[in-house]
Each structure stands twice: as C-alpha cells, then as structure tokens.
C-alpha angles and dihedrals in degrees: 000000000000108000095193093233101119110119095013123128113239128185117200115185117208089018096153098078144049113313093010091053093048091049093049093049090048093050090049092056087058088061099249127153101250136207117195104202103195136153090202095076094184095050093041093054090045089058091044091053089049090053095048088053090059091065095206099152111258124092123249130203132179118221118188104233137175101203090194091062117074095205090051091050092048091050090051092053092048092049089050091051092048091049100040107013096228145036119228104165135025121189111193097203106149114117140152139173145157120222105237139132109268094236088053095048115104117228092246089058097052093041087057090050092050092050097046100040102036114013090049090060093047092047097048095040094053092046094058099039099083092061094042093048092047090053095038091228139096150112128219123192116192125200107235126164137222085245086071092053098049110006122248135227113263091005103087100134093038090049090050089052095047090047086054091051092053091049091046089052092053096043093049092045087060092046097045102036091094089056092054092248116137124205126192141162130226117204114198126192120225103324110186119183120257095213134027089228088067094069134061130217094266094052121112085233094057120130098057100298103159134144091262092052095057113099113254095240093051092047091050091051090050093050092052087069094064123071090220089054098226140077123258127255120230087241090061091056091042090055091058093046094051092045093052091047091051135083088251085076096044094133096045120098138140091028132139112210117191113207095184109119092260095307089133121027108184 
C-alpha cells in the first residue's frame, strides 16, 4: 500500500530510543524528510546515521531538542522549516516514568513525569501548528498509554499525564479538523527494547533492560495480562504510528488506538 508519505517532512521527538527509533526508521523507509528531535545528541545522531545507511531517499537531520523547554522546541521547529520548508507530520513520542507508589514518589520525580509526558506534547504541538494551519495540512500522532485509559498500579502521575494526552488529542482534533489537520493518539502496552543498542543513556530503559534480561517468571507473569500472550515489539507500535500519520488514514482523527495485544478493549 502506498502510504503517501514520500517527500513529506516528519518530526519524531525522542527518536533515539525504542518506539521513537522504530518509528523514525519506518518513516525513513517511506521516503520522508525526517527530523530526529532528541535531547540525547549521541543516540540521536547514531539513529540518524543508521537511517542514512538505509539509502531510502529522504533526508534526515538530528536536532538536539529539550521538549520540556519552549525556546528549545521553537528553535527546533525553525531549523526544520529552514531545512525543509514545511512540517507535515509531528510525532510526540517522548515519555518517561518510574514505577512507584504515589505516596512514595518525590515531587522532583512527578514533576519530571508531567514535563516529559504532557508538557512536551503541548510545547511541540503548539510550535508546529502555525505552519500546518497556514498550509491547511498536517497530521499529529501523540504517544498515549493504556495507563491513561484505565489507570495503572504504581503509575498514578504517568497515567494522569497520558490521560491528558488522550484528551488533548481529542480536543485538538475538534479544533483543527476544519484546517485539515488530524490528531490521533497511540496507546502501547509494555514495549521493552529488544537490544541495548536501541536505547540511549537518557532512556527509562537504560542500564541493559531488554526483553532477554527480564527474568523468565516475571516475563511470563507480564505476558499473562495480554490476550495475545506476548509482549509487543517497538516495530508493531511504529507501524500504527506511521499509518495514522499517513494518507491511508486521511479520514481518521480524534481517535485513541491501543496497540497492546488486547490489554485494553475499549
């Protein structure tokens, strides 16, 4: 299927690790001009170099970006426009959390969760909208979580943020539909990296946490929560992200798509 993405300009935040990396690689294979907006400059450049080695047509640049900082986000968008002249797709992928009971969570930790999981989406979305509205064209895909749909044990602040991302996506879809801008959210289940090389030092999965590193008993317990009885791959999440950003999803907006092996059915 032709997804109609070739030649479009796509920004993926947090594209250096895990789902962001897989999304960036998948977009690149569609021939887009790609911006890797990543605070981890070393990991972001590593992914950019991997994509260049694919030789799939579009150009790729890495722009060091702190998505929690409005000035940094604005600078990233201006560099993108200077380089490519337009912004067609934004993927708000950055996310971070620590599993901990809410009453045991220090303020610094939940402030970081709010900044990375919610404010990042608000900052980046607002920064790209002027160009999208002017051109009356655009697609935004926000990374939610099933934790934001149903709540999750030891993830109270994270769940609140992801619930906010889902609500933000729906509200903006209503506001921006008349401008031909679509906004959707993807909600992954637990998506653990397959390889330590697929995450950077600032990732929540740093320190060698991969599927193979999880004790067998723990992995089995996790898989029992999913009707498909397995954990997802980052590629499976990326496939949904790229589809929703593409012309193949041209009549889809305001939707929340769980890609979680049936963990949430709603």
